[in-house]
C-alpha positions, 0 to 999 in steps of 0.5 A: 649329390642331386640329379635333375631328370627332365623326363616325363611319365612312364619314361621317367619312372622307368629310368628312376626304377633302373637307377634305384636298382643300380641296373645298367641301361640295355645296350646292343652288343655286336660280336664279330668272330674272326676265324684264324686262316693259314695258307696251303704252304702251312698245311703242306708243312703240317702234313710233311711233319705229321706222324700219322695224324694232322689236327687243323687249327685254322681255315686253309686258303690258297693264295694266288701265288701258291697255284704255281707251287701246287699245280696238282694240289698238295701231294700226300705220299704217307698214310695219314688221318686229317682231322679238320675240326670243322675248318675249311680248306678253300682252293679259291678255284685255283687248283685241286686240294689233295693229290693222294698217292698213299695206301690209306687216307682218312679225312674227318670234319673238313669243308672242301671248297672251290677245288679246281682242276682241268683234269679229274678230281677237283677237290681230291684225286686218290690212288689208294684207300680213302675214308671220308667222314663228316665232311662237306664238298662244295663248289668243286670243279673238274674239266675232264673225266668227272669226279668234281669232288673226288676221283678214285683210281682204284682202292676202296672209297668209303663216304660216311655222313658227308654232304656233296653240293654244287660240284660240277664236272665240265666236259664230254664223257664225264662220269660222276658230277661229284664222285667218280670211283674206279674201285670199290665205293661205299656210301653211308648216310650221305647227301648229294644235292645240285651236283652236275655234269655239263657236256655230252655222253656223260652220266651219273650227275652225282656218283659214278662207280665202275 
């Protein structure tokens, strides 16, 4: 078999050297990573069937029609640990994410994004003990009282190695742009950035504990 190459100079020699060594030509490879996504209903079913622990295997995104099924977010009435494994729960600015009524809730390695409520606790409202570790709260909004990311009505709240960014409490007399805790509050190695209160007579742009 004969190969006729109409190449000149260094280009020709480079091609021949690759050909003789049986090396493939360089190619650009584009890799697209598609993350699995599920709905709030899917997450709700995981929580209802869980025996103490939930391990997320997908990002959770609230569909527009789900805002009617979850007007206060997903309600939790059992002690539970939710391991996010780095996944995101995105309410799309439609509703709150979690409304917690149990004694002890632990949340690990979850990104809580775009929770919204006309009340308090844009991402999470809790009435018991809440432990948060390795989580991110971003772009959550509340329109009453404050705590755009978390509002605790008693109980002990422990925040560890977590980040709160761009959470906004809107309204007069709002307290805690990101976190408003009415009970014990422990904060360990957390970062607060660009959290706001928009309104009069409020305080604690990031945190308010009382």
